[in-house]
N, C-alpha and C positions, 0 to 999 in steps of 0.2 A: 310395584308399579302405580301409576296414576289410576284413580278409581274410574274415571270416565273412559280411559283407554281400555282398561281391563274389561269393563262392562260391555263396551262396544265389541270387543273381540269375542267375549263369551256369548254375545247375542247374535253371532253369525248363525244364520238359519241352519239347523241340523246339529249344532254343537251341544245344545241342551234340549232335552225332550221332556214331555209330560204325557200321561196317558190320555186317551180320548175321553175317558170318564171324568177328567178334571173339569173345574169351572171353565166356562167359555172364555172368561176374561184372562185365563192362564194360557190360552192357545193363540199362537202367532198367526196373523194373516198377512205377514210381510211377503215380499216377492220370493217365490220358491216354497213357501210354507203352505200356501192355499191354492187349490186348483179352481179358478173362477169359472171354467167351462163346465166342470163337474159339480161345482158348488160343494166342495168337500176338502177337508184337510189332507195334506200329503203325508203318507206313512213313511217314517224314516227308519223304523225297525219293526221286526215281527212283534205281534201282540198289541198293535194299536198305539205305537209311540209316535207322537207328532211334535213339531217344533214348539218350544216354550216361548211365551211372550217376554219381552225385555224386562217388564216390571216385576214379573215373578222371579226371573233370574236375579235381578237386583236384590230381591228379598232374601233369597237363599245364599247369595254371595256376601251379604252384609253380616259380618261376624257378630255385630251387636244384637242381632235378633236371637242369638242362641247361647247367650251367656247365663244359662241356668244349670242346675246340678245334673241334668241328664244330657241335654244337647251339647254341652261343652265337651263331651267326649269325642266329638268329631274333630277336635283340635288336639287330642292326645297323641303324643309321639308313639310311633308304631314299631320301633325297633324291638328286638327280642329283650325280654326282661326275665330274670330268674324269679321275680316275684309272682309271675303268672304260673298257675298250676293246672293240672289236668282236671281238677275239680271246677275251676273257673271255666275251662273249655266245655265241660259237661253241662255246666249251668246254662251256657248259651245254646248248646245243641240239644238239650233235654227235650224229649218228645218228638224229635225229628228222626228221619231215617239215618242221619249221620251220627247219632249219639254213640253207637258202638265204635266209631272211628276216632274218638277223642284222643286216644294215645298216639295215633298217627299224626294228628294235627300238632301235638307237642313235639314229636320227633322232627317234623318238617320245620317247625319254628326254630329249633336249635340249629339245624343245618343251614337254613336260609338267612338267619338273623332277623326274622320278622316276628312281631308279637304274635303269640299263640292265640290270644283273644281276638286279635284282628283277623287272623286266618279263619277262625271259627265264625266270627261275625260276618265276614265277607261271604263265606260259603252259604250261610243261612240267608243272607240277603239275596243271593243269586238263586238258591234252590228252594227256599221255603221249607216247610216241614216234610212234605211228601216227595219233593224232588221233581225235576223235569227229566226229559229223556237223556240229557247229558250227565246228570247226577246218578241216575239209576242204571245207565248203560245203554248206548245206542249201537245197534248192530250194523256193521258194514262187512259184507262178504262173509257172513256167518260168524263173525267175531265181535264181541262187545268192546266198546271203548268208552272211557269216562273223562268228563271235563267238569269237575265239581265247581270250579270258579268261573265257568262260562267264558273262558278266554277265547277270543276270536269268534265268538258267537254273535254275529251281526248279519242282518239281512242284506243280500245283494240281488241284482236283477236275475241271477240264475240259480240262487239257492236260498233256503230259509236260514234263520239264525242257528237253529239246531243243526242243520246239515253242515254249515260252515264250522261250527264249534266241534262237531264230531270229526270232521276232516282234520282240524287242527290237532285233536287228540291222537288220531291215527298216525299222523305224520311224526309224532313224538313217542309213539309206542305206549300210550297210557291205556293199557288194557286191564288195569285194576284200579279200584278207588284209591289205593295207597299211592300208586304211581302218579295219579292225577293230583293228589294233595301235595306230594313232594315237588312235582313239576310246577304246579301253580304257585307254590310258595316261593320257589326259586325265581319264577317270573316276576312276582311282586317285589321280591327283595332286590333283584338286579335292575329291574325296569323302573321301579318307583322309589322304594325306601332309600336305596343308595344314590338316587338321582335328586334327593332333597324333597321328594313328595312323600313325606313321612307322617302325614296325617290323613284321615278320611277326607277332610276338607280339601287338601292339596292334591289328592288323587282325583277329586271331582273337578276342582278349578285349578288348572295348571298356571299359577301365578308366581312360580319360582323358576329360575333358570338353572337346572342342574346339569347344564352342558348341552341341552337339546332345545333351547329356546323356551318360549312361553306359549300357553293356550292350546297347543295342538296335541299334547301328550296327556290324555285324560282316560282314566280306567273305565269310567261309566258315563253314560249320557243322561241318565235319569237325574234331573235337576234336584230332586228331593233325596237322593241316595245317601249323601253324607249325614244328613239329619236322621234319616231312618236307621242307619247303622249305629248311630251314636247310642240309641236306646239299648241295642244288643251289647255294646261295649260296657255300658254302665251296669247292665244286668249281671255281668260276669263277676263283678267285685262283691265280696262280702262286706258287711258293715265295718268289720275290723280292717279289711284291706283298704277301704276308702279313707281310713285315718292315716295311712302311710303317705309316702312321697309319690306324687304323680306329676308328670311333666306335660304341660300343654303349650302348644305353639300357635298363638292366635295372631293372624296377620292384621296389619294396620296399613291401609292404602294412603297414598298422598291425595290430598284434596277430596276427602270423603264428604258426603252431605252432612250437614249439621246434625240431623236426626236420622235414626235408623229407617231404612226403606221398608215401607209397608207392603204386605201381600195384597194383590187385587182381591176384592171381595164380591164383585158383581158376577152374576150368572149369565149376563148378556155378552154378546160377541164384541170383538175388537175392530169391526169394519168401519174405519174412519177414512175411507178412500172415496174419490170421485170417479165417475165413469166418463165425465166430459167436463171440460173447462174451456170457455171461449169468450171472445169479445166480439160482439155483433158487428159484422162488416169487416173484420180484420183477422189476421192469422197470427197466432202466438209463436214464439221461438223459445225452445224447440217445439215440435208437434206434441200435442198432449199425450201423456202416458200416465197411467194410474199411480205409479210410484215416483214420478218426477214431480218435485214440488216447487221448483224455481222456473219462472218464465219471464220473457221480456216482449215488449211490443212498442213499435214506433208509429206514431200517428202524425198527420200534418199539424202544423202550428195553429191552424184555424180551429182545430177540434178542441172544444172545452169540456166535453163530457162523453163518456162511452158507457155502453151497457155490458156488464160482465155477467155471464150465465154459468152456473155450476150445477151439475147433476150428481146427486149423492148415490152411492152404490147400494146402501141399505136404507130401506124405508124408515127405519127407526133412528137413523142418524140425524144430526142437526147441522145445518150449514149457515154461516153468517158471513157478511162482508161482500156478498155479491150484489147485483142490481146496478143502478145508475151510479157511476163514479164521476165526480166533478174533478176536472184536471186544473191544476194551477202551476205556474212556473214551468220548468222544463222536465221535471221528474216527479212522478207520483207513484208511490209504492202501495199496493193493495194487498192486505193479508186476508185469506179466506180460511178461517178455522173450521174443521170438520170434526164434530164430536160423535164418536161411536156410541152405540147403545150402552156399552160398558162404561162410558165416560172418558175413554182414551181420546186424546186430541192430536190430529195431524193438521199442520198449517201449510196451505199452498200460498205462494207469493207471486204476484205479477208486478213487474216494474214497467210502468208506462212512460215512454219518453215522447215529448212533443218535438218533432223534427224542425230545427231551425228557430225555435223560440229564443229570442235574445232579450237582454235587458241592457241598460246603459253600461258600457264597460267592454267586456271581452269580445273580440272578433278575430277571425282567422286572418293572418297575413298571406303572403304568397307561399302556397304550399307546393310540395312535390307530388301531391296526389289530387285526384278529382273529388271535390266535395260538393254534392248537390243533395239529392234525397238520401244518399248514402256516401260513405267514403270508399272509393274504389281506386283502381290504378295501382294496386299493391301486388308485388311479386310474391309467389309462394315462398315460404321460409323467412319472410321479413319478421324481424323481432319487434316486440312492442316498443322497445327503446328507439329503434330506427324509425318506426312509423311515427312516433310522437315527435321525434326530432325534425321530421319533415312536415309537421303541422304547427308552424309558429303561430303564437296567439298574442294579440295586442290587449293589454289591460286585463289579463286573466291567465288561466292555465288550462291544460288539456290532459285528459287521462283516458286509458283504455280499460274497459271492464267486461267481465263475462255476463251472460244472461242473468246470472244470479247476483250481479252487482259487485263481485270481487275484482280487485285490480289485477290486470294481466302482467306477468313478469317474463313470460316465455315468448312463444311465437304469436304473432297476430293471426287471427283466423276468422273465417266467415261466421257470422252470428254474434260476434262480440260487438261492443258499442263504444264509439268515440264520444266522450262527453266534454263539452266546453264549460269551464268552471269559472264562477266568480266567488272567490273564497271557497266556502264549503258547499255552495249552492250550484246545482246543475242548471245552466241556462239554455243549453241546446244539446241535442243528442243525434247521432248519426250511426246507423248500422254499418258494420264492416262487410264488404263484399270482396272476396278474392276469387276471380273467375276460375272455375274448375273445381274449387274446394267446396263440394256439396256436403261433406261429412263434418266440416267445422273443426278440422285438426291443423289447418294452416298449410297443408301440403296438397299436392294433386297426384293421386294414385289410382290404381285400378278400383279401389273401393268407391271413389267418387264417381267413376264411370258406371259402376254397378247401381249405385243409388239413383243416378239420373235415368238409367235404363228402366228400373222398376217404376219410376214415375211415368215414363212414356207408356209402359205396358199396363198401367193402372193397378200395379201391385202395391204401391205405396204412394204417398203424396209429399211433394216438396212445397214449401211455402216461404213467404217473406224473403229474407236475405239469401236463404239456401236455394230458392228457385232462381233468384236473380243470378247467383253464382253459377248455376248450371246453364243459364241462358247466355252462352259465350257469344252468340250472334247479336245480343243486345236488342232483340226485336220483340220482346215480351212473349215469346213462344219457346217451347222446348221440343226440339225435333232431332232427327238422326244427324242433321248437319252439326248441331251443337256437340253431339257425342263424338263425331269425327274430329272436330277441333280439339276436344279434350284428349282424345286418344293420341293425336299427333303430339300434343304437349307432353303426355306421359312418355312417349317413345323418343322424345327429343328431336322430333322432326320439325317442330316449330317452337318459337320462343313463347314465354309466358304471355297470356292474354291480359292486357292492362286496360 
């Protein structure tokens, strides 16, 4: 797959984890990964496992970081090999409580078609030398059950990882270590090796489609697991065995960075968010939210400067780009980079449009819509193409863009912007208002009614084009009468408000 696509998928919060004891720069503070009310990271698994930051995921995903004589073993093919011996298994398990079970690992390997060294290495990775309650036996109703590979051992709202892993073992009758080893080996063989995930790396990062898609079928969430297990794999080979033939499957992504991705080194946190972003005297679209980075604002043509105010979340972060912003032409884009104490940068962008600013050239002809401080008179469900066809321009062009500046190809919606263009320059901007569409999806539904109700009750705030869209009475106020008009429109008791 493409590198950026794979990295974005692997960076979904909860898909890759690190321990709380990791460097702060390794810990994600993205939406869902950090609880801002409690000022604490969210636990995704028992034992203090939290979401990994995208940059550390990139480091462990980049194969170029591990092409040395030990870590390369995370790319070794894991199908059964007659070259593997019980001595090699013992080499891995030596000193652990599982050492006496080496023969059972060999038997399970032959039956399942999985590398015996991989089975031993995986068991040691999960159990350590002394074992957890699943490896040494967890008692349910007076009987012990074993789950040496910790299969199904993940934390839920109602049970710990150990409890879920024990329930998994009980359901399969794994009441001896031997049954657990055989059952776990079959699980790995059928669920991973035969599905194309035949290396430690591919079991950690599901970037092959063995018939079950990409990214979601991963044996472990610990982002470091493949590298950690590679040492155990190397350890199993004698110097003589290493002279033989070994097969490695090293992935190469499309459009990879020119140089290998580096691991974050800072011990500082990744908080590069704002708690507030505003333009003095005006309302941004959409309403500010910590993780929303694209905003738009329309001001009168007479305004030549605005004051942009940004409040950082962490006192150790650095913010630039705010303050007094000089406006020129019809469109000014302001970037506000926020640098976390760790050095990680998040950029907020505000597009400021001067309403009605014109230069010699483009002007609207006779339109099908109302064009004043905004473009209105638009029926819900109108497409961008239909809207633009109804806005003829003399000596120029017109386009419809989102709050982030991307051209709209689907439905027109409240909060979008009509831009009058001279060549590639924006000479005038007009927010789109579709009466009743307070959610900005181009339709009028019960969701829009709920949003307007919350504004009236003081539970949330509508501003800019969204407030205007809710004000179907067009009197500058939002009251129950406006809600009634919207409700009739939804029920089909009245036509669209234009």
